[in-house]
Backbone as CSV, one residue per row, in Angstrom:
resi,resn,N_x,N_y,N_z,CA_x,CA_y,CA_z,C_x,C_y,C_z
1,MET,-4.749,-5.573,-14.979,-3.504,-6.064,-15.541,-2.943,-7.436,-15.185
2,ASN,-2.705,-8.147,-16.047,-2.297,-9.683,-15.899,-0.668,-9.954,-16.593
3,ASN,0.220,-9.892,-15.547,1.622,-10.103,-16.315,1.879,-11.632,-16.024
4,LEU,1.056,-12.464,-15.623,1.454,-13.687,-14.997,1.150,-14.877,-15.931
5,LYS,0.577,-14.487,-16.886,0.037,-15.780,-17.752,1.343,-16.270,-18.448
6,ASN,1.559,-17.532,-18.301,2.680,-18.298,-18.694,4.049,-17.930,-18.167
7,LYS,3.859,-17.085,-17.048,5.106,-17.152,-16.151,5.376,-18.159,-15.299
8,THR,6.733,-18.347,-15.032,7.071,-19.560,-14.168,7.177,-19.087,-12.853
9,ILE,6.510,-19.560,-11.978,6.591,-19.299,-10.432,6.806,-20.503,-9.545
10,PHE,7.879,-20.232,-8.746,8.135,-21.285,-7.838,7.638,-20.812,-6.342
11,LEU,6.558,-21.986,-5.815,5.905,-21.259,-4.597,6.070,-22.304,-3.312
12,THR,6.736,-21.837,-2.528,6.852,-22.852,-1.324,5.741,-22.998,-0.333
13,GLY,5.403,-23.918,0.464,4.337,-23.781,1.399,3.080,-24.017,0.794
14,ALA,3.015,-24.603,-0.466,1.668,-24.434,-1.391,0.522,-25.347,-0.912
15,CYS,0.703,-26.031,0.181,-0.420,-26.825,0.736,-0.839,-26.173,2.290
16,GLY,-0.006,-24.962,2.402,-0.481,-24.459,3.815,-1.916,-23.318,3.475
17,GLY,-2.211,-22.691,4.511,-3.484,-21.849,4.572,-3.328,-20.775,3.395
18,LEU,-2.238,-20.062,3.514,-2.052,-19.101,2.676,-1.330,-19.675,1.162
19,GLY,-0.582,-20.279,1.331,0.372,-21.068,0.200,-0.878,-21.672,-0.946
20,SER,-1.882,-22.459,-0.559,-2.815,-23.029,-1.234,-3.756,-21.948,-1.733
21,ALA,-4.098,-20.985,-1.237,-4.829,-19.968,-1.867,-4.128,-19.322,-2.833
22,LEU,-2.979,-19.038,-2.872,-2.173,-18.498,-3.576,-1.754,-19.195,-4.973
23,ALA,-1.695,-20.492,-4.723,-1.455,-21.334,-5.644,-2.732,-21.433,-6.651
24,LEU,-4.029,-21.596,-6.048,-5.052,-21.669,-6.823,-5.221,-20.144,-7.596
25,GLU,-5.100,-19.194,-7.077,-5.042,-17.977,-7.821,-4.113,-17.800,-8.970
26,LEU,-2.797,-18.066,-8.744,-1.799,-18.134,-9.756,-2.047,-18.986,-10.926
27,CYS,-2.639,-20.175,-10.684,-3.206,-21.190,-11.613,-4.426,-20.445,-12.481
28,GLN,-5.046,-19.856,-11.630,-6.360,-19.383,-12.347,-6.159,-18.147,-13.249
29,GLN,-4.937,-17.519,-12.976,-4.360,-16.563,-13.692,-3.283,-16.885,-14.764
30,GLN,-3.550,-18.316,-14.957,-2.893,-19.078,-16.265,-1.159,-19.037,-15.977
31,ALA,-0.537,-18.814,-14.655,0.722,-19.028,-14.670,1.212,-20.355,-14.755
32,ASP,2.630,-20.339,-15.069,3.005,-22.015,-14.870,3.664,-21.934,-13.545
33,VAL,3.070,-22.766,-12.665,3.161,-22.530,-11.159,4.042,-23.889,-10.849
34,ILE,4.994,-23.975,-9.955,5.752,-25.085,-9.486,5.436,-25.087,-8.231
35,ILE,4.493,-25.939,-7.753,4.157,-25.797,-6.041,4.936,-26.795,-5.445
36,SER,5.435,-26.327,-4.210,6.131,-27.323,-3.353,5.848,-27.315,-2.004
37,ASP,5.815,-28.496,-1.237,5.516,-28.801,0.057,6.124,-29.955,0.345
38,LYS,5.907,-30.371,1.348,6.738,-31.672,2.130,5.846,-32.813,2.116
39,ASN,4.634,-32.898,1.593,3.978,-33.963,1.563,3.477,-34.099,0.118
40,PRO,3.855,-35.299,-0.656,3.482,-35.411,-2.047,1.936,-35.782,-2.075
41,ARG,1.379,-36.394,-1.232,0.039,-36.607,-1.353,-0.841,-35.355,-1.296
42,SER,-0.526,-34.520,-0.364,-1.135,-33.090,-0.234,-0.881,-32.632,-1.470
43,LEU,0.261,-32.534,-2.223,0.592,-31.894,-3.356,-0.280,-32.464,-4.437
44,ASN,-0.669,-33.685,-4.452,-1.517,-34.119,-5.533,-2.922,-33.708,-5.330
45,ILE,-3.150,-33.905,-4.047,-4.711,-33.251,-4.084,-4.926,-31.845,-4.132
46,MET,-3.799,-30.997,-3.971,-3.773,-29.684,-4.319,-3.977,-29.369,-5.869
47,CYS,-3.035,-30.245,-6.735,-3.167,-30.240,-8.068,-4.578,-30.561,-8.655
48,ASP,-5.267,-31.770,-8.130,-6.497,-31.763,-8.551,-7.431,-30.646,-8.060
49,LYS,-7.299,-30.059,-7.071,-8.291,-29.017,-6.477,-8.179,-27.757,-7.726
50,ILE,-7.130,-27.617,-8.097,-6.752,-26.564,-8.885,-7.318,-26.849,-10.256
51,ILE,-7.103,-27.978,-10.621,-7.797,-28.390,-12.025,-9.389,-28.275,-12.047
52,GLU,-9.726,-29.063,-11.119,-11.264,-28.979,-10.749,-11.656,-27.800,-10.820
53,GLN,-10.986,-26.544,-10.443,-11.759,-25.260,-10.219,-11.219,-24.364,-11.403
54,GLY,-10.752,-24.937,-12.640,-10.449,-24.167,-13.857,-9.016,-23.792,-13.919
55,GLY,-8.161,-23.871,-13.031,-6.841,-23.371,-13.117,-5.807,-24.169,-14.051
56,LYS,-4.899,-23.394,-14.469,-3.737,-24.314,-15.194,-3.139,-25.205,-14.383
57,GLU,-3.114,-26.526,-15.016,-2.285,-27.519,-14.085,-1.011,-27.111,-13.623
58,PRO,-0.789,-27.187,-12.314,0.629,-26.808,-11.762,1.706,-28.110,-11.822
59,MET,2.830,-27.851,-11.883,3.807,-28.792,-11.514,4.082,-28.902,-10.075
60,ALA,4.289,-30.230,-9.748,4.269,-30.565,-8.307,5.799,-30.848,-7.991
61,TYR,6.553,-30.164,-6.979,8.008,-30.436,-6.576,7.760,-30.637,-4.947
62,PRO,7.694,-31.974,-4.682,7.517,-32.110,-3.146,9.168,-32.169,-2.781
63,MET,9.390,-31.385,-1.466,10.613,-30.936,-0.826,10.277,-30.755,0.738
64,ASP,10.882,-31.582,1.485,10.769,-31.324,2.900,11.889,-30.410,3.278
65,LEU,11.807,-29.145,3.756,12.550,-28.329,4.025,13.529,-28.352,5.249
66,VAL,12.898,-29.412,6.099,13.411,-29.851,7.286,15.174,-30.264,6.899
67,GLY,14.868,-31.397,6.159,16.173,-32.163,5.631,16.702,-31.596,4.458
68,ALA,16.208,-30.481,3.760,16.934,-30.184,2.556,18.233,-29.532,2.709
69,THR,19.204,-29.833,1.704,20.435,-29.239,2.011,20.567,-28.300,0.636
70,PRO,22.005,-27.400,0.734,21.974,-26.561,-0.361,22.001,-27.512,-1.722
71,ASN,22.648,-28.371,-1.531,22.715,-29.430,-2.622,21.471,-29.574,-3.402
72,ASP,20.435,-29.985,-2.491,19.093,-30.257,-2.965,18.451,-29.191,-3.790
73,PHE,18.809,-27.839,-3.484,18.214,-26.696,-3.948,18.895,-26.268,-5.168
74,TYR,20.379,-26.986,-5.061,21.093,-26.762,-6.640,20.550,-27.453,-7.521
75,GLN,20.024,-28.851,-7.248,19.528,-29.902,-8.073,18.236,-29.259,-8.517
76,LEU,17.480,-28.626,-7.611,16.060,-28.193,-8.035,16.554,-26.967,-8.983
77,ALA,17.507,-26.228,-8.838,17.632,-25.242,-10.041,18.138,-25.876,-11.443
78,LEU,18.878,-26.647,-11.191,19.336,-27.509,-12.465,18.057,-28.067,-13.054
79,THR,17.148,-28.656,-12.226,15.815,-29.420,-13.057,15.137,-28.172,-13.859
80,ILE,14.629,-27.196,-13.037,13.960,-25.957,-13.416,14.623,-25.579,-15.065
81,ASP,15.907,-25.404,-14.904,16.642,-24.840,-15.983,16.596,-25.805,-17.155
82,LYS,16.855,-27.127,-16.699,16.690,-27.964,-17.791,15.467,-28.348,-18.555
83,ASN,14.405,-28.426,-17.479,13.216,-28.847,-18.102,12.242,-27.518,-18.517
84,ILE,12.372,-26.474,-17.854,11.728,-25.241,-18.113,12.480,-24.034,-19.141
85,GLY,13.481,-23.941,-18.416,14.330,-22.919,-19.050,14.462,-21.492,-18.364
86,SER,13.679,-21.245,-17.416,13.307,-19.831,-16.864,12.637,-19.844,-15.726
87,LEU,12.817,-18.869,-14.878,12.143,-18.895,-13.808,11.833,-17.175,-13.410
88,ASP,10.647,-16.888,-13.417,10.178,-15.454,-13.173,10.001,-14.988,-11.856
89,ALA,9.677,-15.774,-10.703,9.429,-15.509,-9.703,9.488,-16.496,-8.555
90,LEU,9.673,-16.342,-7.360,9.883,-17.175,-6.340,9.189,-16.509,-5.148
91,VAL,8.149,-17.413,-4.708,7.483,-17.025,-3.491,7.550,-17.626,-2.268
92,HIS,8.046,-17.207,-1.244,8.090,-17.963,0.010,6.709,-17.884,0.882
93,THR,6.128,-18.959,1.232,5.139,-18.929,2.067,4.977,-20.201,3.117
94,ALA,6.202,-20.887,2.924,6.076,-22.123,4.005,6.570,-21.674,5.478
95,ALA,6.202,-22.098,6.237,6.575,-21.602,7.787,6.071,-22.702,8.401
96,GLU,6.943,-22.683,9.756,6.738,-23.701,10.923,6.739,-22.803,12.245
97,PHE,5.609,-23.105,13.005,5.383,-22.631,14.377,4.772,-23.495,15.065
98,SER,5.456,-23.946,16.207,4.825,-24.879,17.004,4.241,-24.390,18.330
99,GLY,4.144,-22.964,18.345,3.441,-22.694,19.535,4.371,-21.772,20.467
100,LEU,3.519,-20.961,21.357,4.230,-19.980,22.026,5.010,-20.852,23.438
101,THR,6.181,-20.393,23.523,6.727,-21.237,24.765,7.861,-20.243,25.394
102,GLU,8.119,-20.455,26.603,9.212,-19.538,27.318,10.555,-20.219,26.773
103,PHE,11.516,-19.501,26.554,12.579,-19.958,25.890,13.265,-20.988,26.817
104,THR,13.054,-21.040,28.335,13.685,-21.977,29.066,13.386,-23.464,28.838
105,HIS,12.067,-23.447,28.288,11.552,-24.949,28.032,11.828,-25.225,26.578
106,TYR,12.418,-24.391,25.832,12.535,-24.590,24.295,13.432,-25.875,24.145
107,GLU,13.083,-26.802,23.521,13.825,-28.131,23.068,14.833,-27.581,21.925
108,ALA,15.945,-27.969,21.897,17.038,-27.703,20.776,16.472,-28.124,19.475
109,THR,15.930,-29.481,19.479,15.504,-30.007,18.291,14.429,-29.073,17.500
110,ARG,13.546,-28.591,18.310,12.443,-27.754,18.025,13.080,-26.539,17.375
111,TRP,13.883,-25.916,18.176,14.372,-24.486,17.667,15.163,-24.721,16.258
112,LEU,16.096,-25.852,16.253,16.731,-26.135,15.021,15.693,-26.209,13.629
113,GLN,14.717,-27.144,14.172,13.841,-27.099,13.091,12.969,-25.880,12.514
114,GLU,12.672,-25.057,13.471,12.209,-23.847,13.078,12.999,-22.848,12.207
115,MET,14.223,-22.775,12.774,15.331,-22.191,12.097,15.772,-22.690,10.677
116,GLN,15.552,-23.918,10.509,15.742,-24.535,9.377,14.552,-24.348,8.418
117,ILE,13.373,-24.346,8.749,12.105,-24.242,7.507,12.044,-22.608,7.446
118,ASN,11.999,-21.850,8.431,11.950,-20.438,8.349,12.886,-19.484,7.883
119,LEU,14.216,-19.975,8.214,15.308,-19.049,7.845,16.228,-19.811,6.945
120,ASN,16.946,-20.711,7.308,18.044,-21.381,6.483,17.687,-21.734,5.108
121,SER,16.485,-22.421,5.175,15.855,-23.065,3.828,15.452,-21.925,2.878
122,PRO,14.813,-21.096,3.223,14.761,-19.643,2.060,15.751,-19.201,1.733
123,ILE,16.863,-18.980,2.571,18.025,-18.464,2.073,18.578,-19.021,1.034
124,PHE,18.847,-20.356,1.570,19.577,-21.205,0.487,19.065,-21.748,-0.908
125,LEU,17.713,-21.630,-0.460,16.787,-21.836,-1.764,16.768,-20.723,-2.731
126,THR,16.889,-19.358,-2.046,16.826,-18.281,-2.896,18.150,-18.072,-3.417
127,GLN,19.109,-18.532,-2.883,20.579,-18.497,-3.591,20.748,-19.264,-4.708
128,SER,19.988,-20.669,-4.693,20.379,-21.723,-5.732,19.485,-20.892,-7.198
129,LEU,18.287,-20.228,-6.885,17.563,-19.877,-7.821,17.898,-18.485,-8.170
130,LEU,18.946,-17.919,-7.617,19.281,-16.427,-8.235,19.673,-16.475,-9.698
131,PRO,20.617,-17.295,-9.964,20.969,-17.216,-11.549,19.929,-17.352,-12.409
132,LEU,18.823,-18.264,-12.192,17.744,-17.994,-13.252,16.851,-16.702,-13.021
133,LEU,16.843,-16.336,-11.900,15.972,-14.910,-11.489,16.681,-13.800,-12.012
134,LYS,17.975,-13.720,-11.955,18.705,-12.650,-12.766,18.388,-12.654,-14.112
135,LYS,18.646,-13.572,-14.852,18.433,-13.849,-16.449,17.005,-13.469,-16.652
136,SER,15.966,-13.588,-15.883,14.654,-13.020,-16.091,14.310,-11.680,-15.646
137,GLN,15.266,-11.192,-14.847,15.151,-9.965,-13.974,13.873,-10.087,-13.199
138,GLY,13.403,-11.056,-12.552,12.603,-11.790,-11.874,12.156,-10.997,-10.236
139,SER,11.362,-11.759,-9.865,10.744,-11.090,-8.535,10.780,-12.344,-7.426
140,ILE,11.174,-11.836,-6.250,11.218,-12.613,-4.917,10.556,-12.000,-3.885
141,ILE,9.623,-12.750,-3.369,8.736,-12.459,-2.400,8.819,-13.156,-1.152
142,PHE,9.308,-12.673,0.159,9.450,-13.346,1.344,8.100,-12.976,2.180
143,THR,7.632,-13.866,2.805,6.620,-13.662,3.871,7.037,-13.385,5.319
144,THR,6.878,-12.351,5.860,7.246,-12.263,7.115,5.989,-11.902,8.079
145,GLU,6.395,-11.185,9.187,5.394,-11.125,10.180,5.599,-9.574,10.755
146,ASN,4.625,-9.057,11.398,4.766,-7.639,12.296,6.006,-7.929,13.567
147,LEU,6.994,-7.222,13.023,8.082,-7.695,14.035,8.012,-7.242,15.274
148,ASP,6.960,-6.000,15.800,6.746,-5.711,16.943,6.147,-6.611,17.601
149,THR,5.310,-7.596,17.024,4.515,-8.661,17.593,5.523,-9.913,18.110
150,VAL,6.272,-10.286,16.816,6.794,-11.450,17.226,8.395,-11.106,18.119
151,ALA,8.704,-9.971,18.154,9.772,-9.870,19.228,9.371,-9.695,20.691
152,LYS,8.140,-10.186,20.932,7.650,-10.172,22.502,8.231,-11.305,22.880
153,ALA,7.700,-11.639,24.406,8.034,-12.875,25.107,7.372,-14.125,24.369
154,TYR,7.954,-15.207,24.410,7.473,-16.562,24.257,7.481,-17.042,22.736
155,TRP,7.969,-15.884,22.037,7.778,-16.099,20.323,9.189,-16.958,19.796
156,GLY,10.044,-16.896,20.782,11.085,-18.046,20.563,11.635,-17.918,19.017
157,ALA,12.072,-19.181,18.598,12.746,-19.376,17.117,11.901,-18.762,16.216
158,TYR,10.441,-18.620,16.149,9.698,-18.086,14.972,9.863,-16.653,14.985
159,GLY,9.938,-16.071,16.115,10.078,-14.489,16.158,11.577,-14.199,15.691
160,THR,12.341,-15.040,16.101,14.006,-14.825,15.822,14.118,-15.101,14.089
161,THR,13.378,-16.086,13.382,13.767,-16.304,12.116,13.145,-15.307,11.284
162,LYS,11.697,-14.683,11.864,11.067,-13.617,10.887,11.953,-12.349,10.969
163,ALA,12.283,-11.988,12.160,13.514,-10.854,12.147,14.569,-11.091,11.150
164,GLY,15.211,-12.589,11.258,16.267,-12.807,10.341,16.106,-12.928,8.843
165,ILE,14.866,-13.158,8.686,14.509,-13.210,7.094,14.215,-11.802,6.603
166,ASN,13.440,-10.996,7.607,13.435,-9.633,7.220,14.703,-8.676,6.876
167,HIS,15.698,-9.104,7.774,16.897,-8.572,7.588,17.432,-8.928,6.327
168,PHE,17.637,-10.225,6.216,18.228,-11.017,4.957,17.560,-10.101,3.584
169,ALA,16.212,-10.007,3.589,15.709,-9.578,2.385,16.030,-8.218,1.974
170,SER,16.278,-7.448,3.222,16.764,-6.040,3.188,18.409,-6.244,2.130
171,VAL,19.149,-6.840,2.767,20.351,-6.941,2.479,20.372,-7.421,0.997
172,LEU,19.599,-8.528,0.651,19.601,-9.246,-0.569,19.103,-8.073,-1.655
173,LYS,17.733,-6.960,-1.411,17.254,-6.166,-2.100,18.341,-5.315,-2.514
174,GLU,19.083,-5.020,-1.754,20.372,-3.906,-2.341,21.069,-4.542,-3.216
175,GLU,21.864,-6.018,-2.972,22.621,-6.600,-3.610,22.121,-6.787,-5.162
176,MET,20.286,-6.775,-5.413,20.004,-7.347,-6.478,19.786,-6.094,-7.459
177,GLU,19.906,-4.720,-6.761,19.600,-3.611,-7.527,19.954,-3.816,-9.162
178,ASP,21.121,-3.786,-9.198,21.928,-3.782,-10.311,21.486,-4.992,-11.261
179,PHE,21.129,-5.954,-10.913,20.507,-6.911,-11.733,19.077,-7.099,-12.108
180,LYS,18.505,-5.861,-11.239,17.109,-5.695,-11.689,16.063,-6.785,-11.326
181,VAL,16.640,-7.541,-10.109,15.709,-8.640,-9.418,14.989,-7.940,-8.161
182,SER,13.758,-7.938,-8.293,12.841,-7.102,-7.509,12.614,-8.078,-6.193
183,VAL,13.102,-7.500,-4.927,13.226,-8.341,-3.680,12.363,-7.711,-2.530
184,ASN,11.125,-8.201,-2.326,10.179,-7.747,-1.378,9.903,-8.573,-0.134
185,SER,9.567,-8.025,0.812,8.805,-8.851,2.125,7.401,-8.301,2.311
186,LEU,6.517,-9.428,2.512,5.011,-8.908,2.804,4.572,-9.585,4.254
187,VAL,3.823,-8.548,4.826,3.519,-9.075,6.015,1.922,-9.037,5.940
188,PRO,1.362,-10.180,5.784,0.033,-10.630,5.716,-0.802,-10.029,6.968
189,ALA,-1.902,-9.629,6.475,-3.115,-9.197,7.538,-3.087,-10.527,8.428
190,PRO,-3.855,-10.357,9.588,-3.959,-11.454,10.572,-5.094,-12.429,9.725
191,MET,-4.624,-13.580,9.408,-5.525,-14.547,8.741,-6.160,-15.544,9.659
192,LYS,-7.097,-16.264,9.138,-7.613,-17.447,9.639,-6.976,-18.733,9.195
193,THR,-5.902,-18.957,9.856,-4.966,-20.159,9.527,-4.678,-21.108,10.665
194,GLN,-4.349,-22.298,10.366,-4.078,-23.301,11.552,-2.750,-22.587,12.268
195,LEU,-1.791,-22.046,11.448,-0.764,-21.275,12.306,-0.943,-20.503,13.253
196,ARG,-1.964,-19.623,12.839,-2.407,-18.397,13.810,-3.048,-18.891,14.909
197,ALA,-4.007,-20.039,14.685,-4.677,-20.787,15.898,-3.697,-21.394,16.911
198,LYS,-2.291,-21.500,16.364,-1.670,-22.114,17.514,-1.087,-20.857,18.501
199,ALA,-1.009,-19.733,17.957,-0.638,-18.789,18.735,-1.612,-17.844,19.824
200,TRP,-2.917,-18.237,18.906,-4.086,-17.501,19.597,-5.206,-18.634,19.645
201,PRO,-5.051,-19.532,20.380,-6.176,-20.558,20.340,-7.636,-20.057,20.654
202,ALA,-7.674,-19.184,21.412,-8.903,-18.644,21.970,-9.475,-17.774,20.929
203,GLU,-8.643,-17.055,20.360,-9.089,-15.851,19.268,-10.559,-16.443,18.466
204,THR,-11.206,-15.297,18.346,-12.437,-15.477,17.726,-12.194,-15.234,16.010
205,ASP,-13.065,-15.473,15.234,-12.778,-15.177,13.743,-12.969,-13.823,13.535
206,LYS,-13.455,-13.108,14.618,-13.669,-11.503,14.212,-12.305,-10.710,14.199
207,GLY,-12.450,-9.908,13.029,-11.130,-9.371,12.861,-9.997,-9.887,12.033
208,LEU,-10.357,-11.352,11.772,-9.436,-12.032,10.829,-10.019,-12.145,9.534
209,VAL,-8.988,-12.221,8.535,-9.387,-12.312,7.091,-9.129,-13.685,6.533
210,GLN,-9.799,-14.210,5.557,-9.635,-15.306,4.797,-8.019,-15.199,4.159
211,PRO,-7.281,-16.155,3.762,-6.068,-16.080,2.885,-6.568,-15.676,1.588
212,GLU,-7.567,-15.916,1.249,-7.961,-15.695,-0.238,-7.925,-13.883,-0.589
213,ILE,-8.385,-13.261,0.472,-8.056,-11.943,0.399,-6.607,-11.303,0.531
214,VAL,-5.687,-12.108,1.393,-4.486,-11.662,1.407,-3.647,-11.922,0.088
215,VAL,-4.042,-13.138,-0.433,-3.474,-13.286,-1.791,-3.612,-12.265,-3.048
216,LYS,-4.427,-11.123,-2.694,-4.627,-10.108,-3.776,-3.272,-9.294,-3.614
217,GLN,-2.672,-9.154,-2.417,-1.382,-8.453,-2.257,-0.326,-9.072,-2.887
218,TYR,-0.113,-10.263,-2.746,0.972,-11.173,-3.744,0.659,-10.744,-5.144
219,ILE,-0.729,-11.136,-5.695,-0.871,-10.809,-6.969,-0.615,-9.671,-7.318
220,GLU,-0.929,-8.639,-6.755,-0.544,-7.228,-6.920,0.995,-6.913,-7.188
221,LEU,1.587,-7.322,-6.272,3.084,-7.314,-6.094,3.688,-7.987,-7.303
222,LEU,3.428,-9.142,-7.831,3.727,-9.855,-8.678,3.512,-9.281,-10.005
223,ASN,2.558,-8.789,-10.264,2.077,-7.960,-11.486,2.956,-6.582,-11.606
224,MET,3.297,-6.178,-10.481,4.157,-4.927,-10.665,5.419,-5.174,-10.753
225,THR,5.937,-6.482,-10.473,7.451,-6.700,-10.711,7.717,-7.626,-11.639
226,ILE,7.060,-8.205,-12.211,7.170,-8.910,-13.375,7.079,-8.333,-14.574
227,ASP,8.082,-8.256,-15.439,7.878,-7.539,-16.802,7.685,-6.165,-16.386
228,ARG,8.208,-5.644,-15.362,8.042,-4.068,-15.062,8.789,-3.375,-15.891
């Protein structure tokens, strides 16, 4: 089953380990993907890679979530509405994790940055795009973590934001039921990524999966929740 052809999907963190694998797969399935990340050069490289591997050319939308404001997200929604006219799915994979740290030594700037990227920005980005998603009865996917793991010592802001986004997704899911907007959270299997290496630098590759394997969960869920 492929319900994704010509469907418009906004993807955050498109240059990360998981995000880049997902962007490639979505474009290979002929979706109209808007890839977003903080680095315009990395987005251009990602676009070239997708085209080289036979995927449908994506649209690049550079956006640094650290400094993004609700008005920036509102302007994004206006741009999508004006230039495309619809949005079928929003997939959050952007994440910021700077390592395990005892809270006593947590710098305020670092805490606030992780809160902004992992919690505040996804929430307000979702809010800005909800009118378009309601029209299409679309799909929203948040990427979270095993909460038992990140509730332990030293997980600091990252663990707090993942618990927060999981709670927010649960609240939003109930609110969107009458609008037939699907809201889901996915907990990826342990992956071989730079983010995970920051938490477990001595970990071997044994037991880790490649992001390309995890992507199948996202594709399956999108197929189930778009044009359902």
